[in-house]
N, C-alpha and C positions, 0 to 999 in steps of 0.2 A: 592465571586470571585473563591474560591477553587471549588463550585458545578460547575460553568460554566467549569473550568478546567478539572474537571474529566468527565463530558460531553462530551468534546471535544477529550480528549485522548481516552474516550471508543468509539468514533465514528472512529477514526483512529484505534484503535484495532479491531473493526468490519470490516472496510476496508481492514486492511491486513488479516484478516482470510478468508474473501471472495475472496481476491486477491491470497492467498495462494492456495485455492482449484481450482481456475480459472487457475492458471499457471500449476498446476498438470495436468488438463486438457488438457491444450495446449502441454503439453510436451508429453503427451501420445499420442495425436491424431493430432499432426502437421504431414503434407505429403507434398511431392514434393521434389523439388532440393534443396530447403533450409533445407531439414529436419535435418542433422547432426548439422548443427550450431544453427538453432533454439532450437532443442531437448536439447542441451547442456545449450543455454542462459537461456532457461525457467526453467531449473534446478536450474542454479545459482540464478535466480530472486527469487524462492521459496524457496529457503534456506534462501536468505536475508529477504524475507516474514516473515518466522518462527522465525529469530531471532529479527526482530521487535516485533512480537507479544509478545514474552516473556519479551522484554525490556519495552514495553508499559504497559502490564498488570503489571509487578513489579513495575513500576514508579507510575500508579495508587495506588498500595498497600502502596507504601512509602508514598504517601501523605493523607493515610487515606480514599483512596476511595474504590470502589467495582469494579473490573472489569468484563465486560461482559465475560461470557464463556460458552455459547451454540449456536448451530448453528440458532436456531430461534433467539436469539438475536442479534447475527451479521448480520442476513439477515434483520433484522427489523431496524437496527440502520446504515448499512451501505449505503454510498451515490455511491458506485459502484455496479453494478450488476453481477452476477453469468455468467460465459460463458453460450452461447446460444444453443452451438452444431452446427457441420457442418461448423465452420468458415475455411475459405481458411487461409493459413500462412499469407499472407499480411493482412488480416483482423484482426487475432489474433494480429499481430504486432500493426497494427493501434488502436484496441481497448486499447492496453497497453498504447501506448502513453496518449490517452484520459483518461484511469484510474491514470496513473501515474499524469497527469496533474491536476485532481481533488483534489488528494492528497498534491500536490504542493501546490495549491491555500489555502485548508483548514489549511496546515502547515502554511502559513503566518498570518492565523488569529489566528492559535494556539500559535505562537511566542508572538503575541500582548497579548493575553490572559494570558499566563505565564509570560510575563513582568508586566502586571496589578495586578497579584497575588504576585509578587516578588519572583518568582520560578525559579530562572536560570537554574536549572538543567532540568526543562521540556521545557524551551525555548531552551535549547541546544540540547535536544533530537528532538524537531521540527525541529532546523536547520539542524541537520545532515540528517534527512529525506529529507528535501526540497534540501539541495546540492546535494545528492545522486542521488534522482530521478530526478532533472533537468539533470543532466549527462545522465543517463539514456534516457531520452525524447531526447536530443540532439543525442545520438548515433544510438537510434530506427528511428529517423526521417532522419539521415544520411543512414542507412541501406536501407531505402525504397526510397531514392532519385533515380530518373531514369536520 
């Protein structure tokens, strides 16, 4: 059971690592009338992603796992993809909604795996991620509402 939990945690470590660089890309390259608010929001999100990277890796180590730690590993194990470049501000927000939803869906499975492994701390980590990203999805979806 712990092997499966290590794998699930590593997948989220990979997702947040890819997301971290995607958010930096969006932060640097967002353009248009929403520049100032999105530039600041993307910075908030990449700082949050960085904290999840550290928290997830430390959790993996705490339960005797080996966290992924190279860009190649992150790209190979992530279920979200890098920024493609040339996205409009609206496309950036739409992509983040999709990425956050992927992580939320996977966090739901992670909660179940952690509970099967009787690891409340990992379950709590997944619950916190899910709760936070569900709020982001709601806010970003509202932001795009016309």
